[in-house]
N, C-alpha and C positions, 0 to 999 in steps of 0.2 A: 582335581583334574584340570590342568591348564591347557588351553587351546594353543598357546604360543610356544609350548615346550616341544621342540622338534626331536629331542633326544629320547623322549619316552616311547616313541613309536606309535602313539595314539593317533588316530586319524584326525586331521584338522579340516577346517572348512576348505572346500574345493576351490580351485582357482576361478572356475566359472561363477560360483556363488559369490566369491569375493568381488569379482568384476561387477556383478549385478548390484551388490550392496554399495560399491563405490559409485556406480552410475546413479543409483537411487539417491545417495547422499548429495551428489552434485546437482541433481534435479531439485531436491528439496532446498538446497542452499540457493540455487538460482531463483526458484519460486519465491522464497522469502526475501531475497535481495530485491526483486522486482516489487513485491508487496510493500516492503519498507520504503522504497523510493517513492512509490505512489502515495503512501500515507504522508511522507515528509513533504511532498509537493502540495498536497491538499491542505495539510495543517499550516504550511507557510502561507498559502493563499488566504485561509481563514484568519490567521494572525494579522496579516497585512491589512485586510479589509476591516477587521474589528478594531485593532489598536492604532494603526497608523491613520486610518480614516477618522477615528475618534479624536486623535491628537490634533488633526487639522480642522475639526468641526467648527471651531470658532471663526476660522478664516473664511469658511463657506457659509456662515450664518446669513449673510446678506443676499445670497443667491436663492432664488425661488424657482421651484419646478412644480407645475400644476397648482400654483397658488400656495404651496407649502414651503417652509424653509428647507433647504436641501439637507442639512444634517438630520432633521426630524424624519424626512422622507426616507433617507438612507437607513436610519436606525429602525424605523417602524416597519418598513416594507422590504427594502432591498436586502437587508441582512437576512431576513427569513428566506428569501428566494435564493440567496447565495448559499446558505447552509443546506437547503433542500437540494440545490444544484451540486454541492460537494458530495452529498450522499448518493445522488444519482450517478455522478461521474465515477465515484468509487465502485458502485455496484456494476456499472457497465464495464469498467476496466478490469475488475476482478473476474467477471464472466469471461472476458477475452483471455486473461491470464490463465484461468482455470482450463480453458479449452486448449491453449497452447502447451501448457506444462503437463496436462494429462496425456497428451499425445506422445510426449517424450519419455514417459515412464515405461520401463520394461514390463512385459506382461507378467502378472503374478502367477505363481505356481499352483 
């Protein structure tokens, strides 16, 4: 039984149901596009801080902050705060995305 065979005379999915499914697909695509953009930005921030900052650590070894060499302080303290911050930003943005995209979904039958 093929849904796309119009010559069989079998009932196919109604236009209204097709519109709802198409709208739902657009909502899901938009939600995941926004989610992937957020993940990409946060991963890029983590990469830049971890690897680019580590690459220049020798150049900053002479600098001291609170009596500690700056690369040590960044590696020991700031990186932990950055990763916790990334998780918090992700949770906050996903909450707002969830609220925004659940309002756009059509009511379920």
